[in-house]
C-alpha positions as CSV (number, residue, x, y, z in Angstrom):
1,M,-7.3,-10.4,2.7
2,L,-6.2,-11.1,-0.9
3,D,-2.9,-10.8,0.0
4,H,-2.4,-14.7,0.6
5,Y,-3.8,-16.1,-1.4
6,L,-1.9,-14.3,-4.6
7,R,1.0,-14.0,-2.9
8,G,1.7,-17.0,-5.7
9,A,0.5,-15.3,-8.8
10,K,2.6,-11.9,-7.4
11,D,6.4,-13.8,-7.8
12,A,5.2,-16.2,-11.2
13,F,4.9,-12.1,-12.2
14,L,8.6,-10.5,-10.2
15,N,9.8,-13.1,-10.6
16,P,11.4,-12.6,-14.3
17,L,11.7,-8.6,-14.3
18,T,13.5,-8.8,-10.8
19,R,16.4,-10.6,-13.0
20,L,16.3,-8.2,-14.7
21,F,16.5,-5.5,-12.6
22,G,19.1,-7.4,-10.8
23,S,22.5,-5.5,-10.6
24,V,19.9,-2.9,-9.8
25,H,19.9,-1.8,-6.1
26,P,16.6,-2.1,-4.9
27,T,16.2,1.2,-2.8
28,I,17.2,3.2,-6.4
29,I,14.1,0.8,-7.8
30,T,11.9,2.4,-3.9
31,L,12.8,5.8,-5.4
32,A,11.7,5.1,-8.8
33,S,8.6,4.4,-7.4
34,L,7.9,7.3,-5.3
35,V,8.9,9.2,-8.6
36,V,6.3,8.0,-10.7
37,G,3.9,7.6,-8.0
38,L,4.7,11.5,-7.7
39,A,4.3,12.0,-11.8
40,G,1.1,10.1,-10.9
41,A,-0.7,11.9,-9.0
42,Y,0.4,14.8,-10.6
43,F,-1.2,13.3,-13.6
44,L,-4.8,12.9,-11.7
45,T,-4.8,16.4,-10.2
46,Q,-5.0,17.8,-14.6
47,Q,-7.7,15.0,-14.9
48,Q,-5.6,12.8,-16.8
49,Y,-5.9,9.2,-15.8
50,A,-5.3,7.1,-17.6
51,W,-1.5,8.3,-16.9
52,G,-2.9,8.8,-13.5
53,L,-3.3,5.1,-13.7
54,I,0.0,4.3,-15.8
55,G,1.9,5.8,-12.9
56,W,0.1,4.0,-10.4
57,G,0.4,0.6,-11.8
58,L,4.3,1.4,-12.4
59,N,4.1,3.0,-8.6
60,R,2.6,-0.8,-7.3
61,V,4.7,-2.7,-9.6
62,L,8.3,-1.0,-8.7
63,D,6.9,-1.8,-5.3
64,G,6.6,-5.6,-5.2
65,L,10.3,-5.5,-7.8
66,D,12.4,-4.2,-4.8
67,G,11.4,-6.5,-1.8
68,T,12.2,-9.0,-4.5
69,V,14.5,-8.3,-5.8
70,A,16.4,-7.6,-2.7
71,R,15.6,-11.7,-0.8
72,M,16.4,-12.8,-4.6
73,F,19.9,-10.3,-4.2
74,R,20.5,-10.9,-1.3
75,K,20.7,-6.9,-0.8
76,Q,17.4,-7.0,2.3
77,S,18.0,-4.2,4.8
78,D,16.3,-3.1,7.7
79,L,16.9,0.8,6.2
80,G,15.2,-1.0,3.0
81,G,12.0,-2.4,4.9
82,Y,11.8,1.3,6.3
83,L,12.2,3.6,2.8
84,D,9.4,0.4,1.4
85,I,7.0,1.5,3.6
86,L,7.6,5.5,4.0
87,V,6.8,5.5,0.7
88,D,4.3,3.3,0.9
89,F,2.9,5.7,2.8
90,V,3.4,8.9,0.9
91,I,1.4,7.4,-1.9
92,Y,-1.3,5.5,-0.5
93,A,-2.3,9.5,0.5
94,L,-1.3,12.0,-1.9
95,I,-3.5,9.3,-4.5
96,P,-7.1,10.4,-3.2
97,V,-6.2,13.8,-2.4
98,A,-5.1,14.4,-6.0
99,L,-8.6,12.8,-7.6
100,V,-9.9,15.7,-5.1
101,V,-8.3,18.1,-6.1
102,G,-9.0,17.3,-10.4
103,R,-12.7,17.0,-9.3
104,P,-13.1,19.6,-5.9
105,S,-15.9,19.6,-4.4
106,T,-17.1,20.0,-1.1
107,A,-18.8,15.9,-0.9
108,G,-15.6,15.1,-2.3
109,Y,-13.5,16.8,0.0
110,L,-15.8,15.7,3.3
111,S,-14.8,11.9,2.2
112,L,-11.3,12.2,1.5
113,T,-11.1,13.7,4.8
114,F,-13.0,9.9,6.1
115,L,-11.0,8.6,4.3
116,L,-8.2,9.6,5.2
117,V,-8.8,9.7,8.7
118,S,-9.6,5.7,8.3
119,F,-6.0,5.4,6.9
120,Y,-4.7,7.1,10.5
121,I,-5.8,4.9,12.5
122,N,-5.6,1.9,11.1
123,S,-1.3,2.5,10.9
124,A,-1.9,3.1,14.3
125,S,-3.5,-0.3,14.6
126,W,-1.5,-3.0,12.4
127,M,2.4,-0.8,13.2
128,Y,2.0,-1.1,17.0
129,L,0.4,-4.4,17.4
130,S,3.3,-5.2,14.7
131,A,6.1,-3.5,16.8
132,I,4.0,-5.8,20.0
133,L,4.3,-8.9,17.8
134,E,8.3,-8.7,16.7
135,K,8.6,-7.7,20.7
136,R,7.6,-10.8,21.2
137,A,9.3,-12.8,18.2
138,R,5.9,-13.7,17.0
139,G,7.5,-11.2,14.2
140,A,7.6,-11.6,10.2
141,A,11.0,-13.3,10.6
142,N,9.8,-15.7,13.1
143,Q,6.2,-16.6,10.9
144,G,8.1,-17.1,7.9
145,E,6.8,-14.1,6.2
146,L,9.2,-12.1,4.0
147,T,8.0,-8.5,4.8
148,S,10.9,-6.5,7.7
149,V,8.1,-7.2,10.1
150,T,4.4,-9.0,10.7
151,M,1.3,-6.7,9.2
152,P,-0.9,-8.4,10.9
153,R,-3.8,-9.8,8.3
154,G,-7.3,-7.9,7.7
155,L,-10.3,-7.6,5.8
156,I,-8.7,-4.5,3.6
157,G,-4.8,-4.2,2.4
158,G,-2.3,-5.0,0.5
159,A,-4.7,-6.0,-2.8
160,E,-7.6,-4.8,-1.5
161,T,-6.0,-1.3,-2.0
162,V,-4.6,-1.5,-5.2
163,I,-7.6,-3.1,-5.9
164,F,-9.9,0.7,-5.1
165,Y,-7.2,2.6,-5.4
166,S,-7.6,1.8,-9.4
167,L,-11.6,1.7,-9.4
168,F,-10.8,5.6,-7.8
169,I,-8.8,6.6,-11.2
170,L,-11.1,4.9,-13.1
171,L,-14.4,5.9,-11.6
172,P,-13.4,9.0,-10.4
173,Q,-17.2,10.2,-11.0
174,H,-18.0,7.6,-7.7
175,L,-15.3,9.3,-5.5
176,V,-17.5,10.8,-2.6
177,T,-19.1,6.5,-2.7
178,L,-15.0,4.7,-2.8
179,F,-13.4,6.6,-0.8
180,G,-17.0,6.1,2.2
181,L,-16.9,2.5,1.4
182,M,-12.8,1.8,1.5
183,G,-12.8,3.9,4.8
184,G,-15.9,2.2,6.1
185,L,-13.7,-1.3,5.2
186,V,-11.0,0.3,6.7
187,L,-12.6,0.4,10.3
188,L,-13.9,-2.4,10.3
189,T,-10.3,-4.1,9.3
190,V,-9.4,-2.1,12.5
191,G,-11.5,-3.7,15.0
192,Q,-10.6,-7.3,13.7
193,R,-7.1,-6.3,15.1
194,L,-8.4,-5.4,18.1
195,V,-11.0,-8.6,19.4
196,W,-7.4,-9.8,18.0
197,A,-6.0,-8.1,20.7
198,L,-8.5,-8.6,22.7
199,N,-8.2,-12.0,22.5
200,R,-5.0,-12.5,22.2
201,L,-2.8,-10.2,24.0
């Protein structure tokens, strides 16, 4: 929801960094984002939340940087886009898992299950819809989007995910509530896309 409005601020932050990383292939940056994200998840299993937050933050910066470098230096590729989203989903899954492993409880595991189920359903809702829109020539390129494929907007997007995950790490004592809240909002996002599809497909 906020991604569209924060695009300018994101570009203003990343563009100076992009010039420093211009000689680095975007795929290397993507793999670096995976490494720091995995490190962050490990620290969270050890309840080292400051280091976990740093790993998560660096993962997000590098995730934005790889695409910006690719666009600015004309190194975009379908493989790069595919690896980027794959790494995103690995880290999106591992961060909440790591938090519950670090503070195990029955309620924690149940709320984690709900959150991951909502992600699973949401993935199907936007990825298949994206494929249909690309097939109908209503994809990213036709709409002037900067992503490899179109990503239909919804209540929960990239910016909201960054906010929620940061809160997970900063407030681990409230994981059950935060997982439940995010999972519910993700399912509302699925509902948004379903209504959109019923009206337009």
